[in-house]
C-alpha positions in Angstrom: 179.5 40.2 156.6 177.6 40.5 153.3 174.0 41.1 154.5 172.7 41.2 151.0 173.9 37.6 150.3 172.5 36.5 153.7 169.1 37.9 152.9 169.1 36.2 149.5 170.0 33.0 151.3 167.0 33.3 153.6 164.7 34.0 150.7 166.0 30.9 148.9 165.8 28.8 152.1 162.1 28.2 152.3 159.3 28.9 149.8 156.4 29.0 152.1 153.3 31.1 151.4 152.2 33.5 154.2 148.7 32.5 153.2 149.1 28.9 154.4 146.1 27.5 156.1 146.5 27.4 159.9 145.0 24.0 160.4 145.2 22.4 163.8 143.9 19.1 165.2 142.8 18.9 168.8 141.0 16.7 171.3 138.2 18.4 173.2 136.7 16.1 175.8 135.8 13.0 173.8 135.9 14.7 170.3 138.7 15.0 167.8 138.3 17.9 165.4 140.2 20.0 162.8 139.9 23.7 162.4 141.5 26.5 160.4 142.7 28.7 163.3 142.4 31.9 161.3 138.6 31.4 161.2 138.0 31.5 164.9 135.4 33.7 166.5 135.7 34.8 170.1 132.5 33.7 171.9 133.1 35.3 175.4 135.6 37.0 177.6 137.0 33.8 179.0 138.9 32.9 175.8 136.6 30.1 174.7 136.2 30.1 171.0 133.8 29.0 168.3 135.1 28.0 164.9 133.7 28.2 161.3 134.1 25.2 159.1 135.0 22.9 161.9 135.7 19.3 160.7 134.6 16.9 163.4 136.5 13.7 162.9 135.3 11.5 165.7 132.9 11.7 168.6 133.0 9.8 172.0 136.7 9.0 171.8 137.7 7.6 175.2 141.4 7.3 174.5 144.1 10.0 174.6 145.0 11.7 171.3 148.8 11.5 171.0 149.8 12.3 167.4 149.1 11.9 163.7 150.7 11.3 160.3 149.7 11.2 156.6 149.4 8.4 154.1 148.7 10.2 150.8 145.3 12.0 151.5 144.6 9.7 154.5 145.2 11.2 158.0 146.2 8.6 160.6 145.2 9.7 164.1 146.9 7.9 167.0 145.2 7.2 170.3 146.8 5.9 173.5 145.1 3.9 176.3 147.2 2.6 179.2 150.3 2.2 177.0 148.5 0.7 174.0 148.4 2.8 170.8 145.6 2.4 168.2 145.0 4.2 164.9 141.9 5.7 163.3 142.1 6.6 159.6 140.3 9.6 158.0 140.1 10.6 154.3 140.8 14.3 154.1 141.3 14.9 150.4 139.3 18.1 150.7 142.0 19.9 152.7 145.2 17.9 152.3 146.4 20.0 149.3 146.1 23.1 151.5 148.5 21.7 154.1 152.2 22.5 153.8 155.2 20.3 154.3 156.9 21.1 157.7 160.4 22.6 157.6 162.4 21.6 160.7 165.8 21.2 162.1 167.9 18.1 161.6 169.7 17.4 164.9 173.3 16.3 164.6 175.4 14.7 167.4 172.3 14.3 169.6 174.4 12.1 172.0 175.7 15.4 173.3 172.5 15.9 175.2 172.9 12.8 177.3 176.7 12.7 177.3 178.0 16.3 177.2 181.4 15.4 178.6 182.3 13.3 175.5 181.5 16.0 172.9 180.1 19.3 174.1 178.8 20.4 170.7 175.3 19.9 169.3 174.3 21.1 165.9 170.8 22.0 164.6 170.7 22.3 160.8 167.9 23.3 158.3 168.8 24.0 154.7 171.5 26.7 154.8 170.9 27.6 158.5 173.1 26.0 161.2 173.0 26.6 164.9 175.9 25.2 167.0 175.6 25.1 170.8 178.3 24.4 173.2 176.6 23.4 176.5 177.1 26.1 179.2 179.3 28.3 177.0 178.0 29.8 173.8 175.8 29.4 170.8 176.6 30.4 167.2 174.4 30.8 164.1 175.5 30.5 160.5 173.8 31.1 157.3 175.7 29.2 154.6 179.3 29.6 155.9 178.7 33.2 157.3 178.5 33.6 161.1 175.5 35.8 161.8 175.7 36.0 165.6 177.2 34.5 168.7 175.7 34.4 172.1 177.4 33.7 175.4 175.4 31.0 176.9 172.6 31.8 179.1 171.2 29.0 177.0 169.5 26.0 178.6 167.6 24.9 175.5 169.4 21.9 174.0 169.7 19.8 177.1 166.7 21.0 179.1 164.3 18.5 180.5 161.0 19.6 182.0 158.4 17.9 184.0 156.1 15.9 181.7 157.7 17.3 178.6 160.8 15.3 177.9 163.5 16.9 175.7 162.8 20.3 174.1 164.4 21.1 170.8 164.5 24.4 169.0 161.8 25.0 166.4 162.4 27.0 163.2 159.6 29.2 161.7 158.4 28.1 158.3 159.8 31.2 156.6 163.2 30.5 158.1 163.4 33.9 159.9 163.1 32.9 163.5 164.0 30.1 165.9 162.0 29.3 169.0 163.9 27.9 172.1 164.2 27.9 175.8 166.8 30.5 177.2 167.2 30.5 180.9 164.0 28.5 181.1 162.0 31.2 179.2 160.4 30.5 175.9 162.2 32.9 173.6 162.1 33.7 169.9 165.4 34.6 168.3 165.8 36.5 165.0 168.1 34.3 162.8 169.5 37.3 161.0 170.3 39.5 164.0 170.2 37.3 167.1 167.7 39.7 168.7 165.6 38.0 171.4 161.9 38.3 172.2 160.7 36.6 175.4 157.4 34.9 174.8 156.8 33.2 178.1 158.4 33.2 181.5 157.0 29.9 182.8 157.9 26.2 182.7 156.3 24.4 179.8 156.5 21.3 177.7 156.1 21.2 173.9 156.1 24.3 171.7 155.5 24.7 168.0 155.0 27.4 165.3 151.9 27.6 163.2 152.3 27.3 159.4 152.7 31.1 158.8 154.6 31.7 162.0 152.0 34.0 163.5 150.9 31.7 166.2 153.0 29.7 168.8 151.3 26.7 170.5 152.7 25.5 173.8 151.6 23.7 176.9 151.8 25.5 180.3 149.9 24.9 183.5 148.4 21.7 182.1 146.6 23.7 179.3 147.1 24.2 175.6 148.0 27.8 175.0 148.3 29.7 171.7 150.2 33.0 171.5 149.4 35.4 168.8 152.5 37.3 167.8 150.6 40.0 166.0 148.7 41.1 169.0 150.9 39.7 171.8 147.9 37.9 173.1 147.6 34.4 174.6 144.5 32.2 174.3 144.1 29.4 176.8 142.1 26.3 175.7 141.4 24.5 179.0 139.1 21.8 177.5 141.7 20.6 175.0 143.7 17.6 176.2 146.1 17.8 173.3 146.6 19.7 170.0 149.0 19.9 167.1 149.4 22.2 164.1 148.8 20.0 161.0 151.8 19.6 158.6 152.6 17.1 155.9 
């Protein structure tokens, strides 16, 4: 294996600045707000936070915040109420140039998840990185055409359903160095170069997602939004938040 070529491949994979703004959007009671997570200030010992430069989009929102997308510099915020979805539009030209395009896996042969007996392989591909999983047996990672590692499958990621969460897919960090997945029901970060594993959480959860610079991992557990800081191995719990997303283009 030519590790020099692999490293060059990783460098060429994604050109994402580590200084990317860590913007997230959240619903707190009836308010929907945007903050740069790096500007947070701890206000007490119970992991409640105040934020500098908080952009408050809307007050007294009685519907559930379920997602967003962009139209040029307009942010569309989607709200759900008893199965009916509505949209509120916000002009955010002041920050939209600071928000990066999300790099994510393309899922190939997704029918495997529901019909594994017909074709047991499912592939997740992003640029020159490809992860192939055979349900219940093994997982292989390739950079270009070079096999970087193989794991005998303790893996339950690609066909794992959890209560209230639906299907969970692996997430790639924006620098292309790590992949986040469920292994044996544990939220685990895997080094794409080496296959080395780091357990993040040993609990059932639903959605999980990397921040723009990969330092933070947002996930839902125990009904709460949680954000794990990889630098300090610390979890912050945001009980008042009903939902939250890192903001990408």
